[in-house]
N, C-alpha and C positions, 0 to 999 in steps of 0.2 A: 690451490695449490697457492701459497704466499711466496714473498720473496723472504729466503731464511739464510743466503750466504752471510747477510751483514751482521746476523743476531750474536754470534761471536768474535763478530771483527772487532780487536783494540789497535791504538795506537800503537803506532806507526802508522800499521800499514792500514787503518782509518783513518781518514783526514777529509774535512771538506772540500768535496768536488772529488771525490774517488769515484762515485759510481763513473763516471767520465772516461774512467781511464780500465776500470777493474773488469776484466773478461768473463768474470764467474758471475758478476752481476749484469754484466749484457748477455746473457745466456737463461740465466733466471727471466730475468726482464723479458725476452723476447719470449720465449716459451709464456708468463704467462699473460703478457697481450694476446698471444694468437689462443690460449684457452679462454681470456674475455669474450673476444669478437666470435668464436665460435658460440658459444654462451649464447650472445648477443644475437647471432644470426637466428637459432634454435626457439628463439623465443617471440621470434619477429610475428607477428600475426598476418595471413597474407587475408586479403579483403574479397569475395567474390561477388559476382552480379547480385545473385540471390539474399547477399547480406544488407545492400543497400536497400532492394524488396521490404524485406523482414524492416530496418531502419525507419521506412518510410511509412510503414505501417503503424508503428509504436510512436509515428508523434502525432498529436491531436493536439489541436491551435488551442489556448485557454482562452477563456472567453474575458473579457474587461470586466471586472468586478465593480469600478465605476458608474457603468451605465448600468444601471437596474431598473 
């Protein structure tokens, strides 16, 4: 959900710096930030010890091609 309260807002109610005073904008902004934080938390990847073992097995040192 994006912030939509400013879409139809026109002067004189809309002016440079009005976001600092607009209660409707502040409420929508807080809700938007909360949704973003929740989405970021849901997307966070948890690394378990078995993941390190899998990654260690996948790594193979490359041979140096200069010394043939």
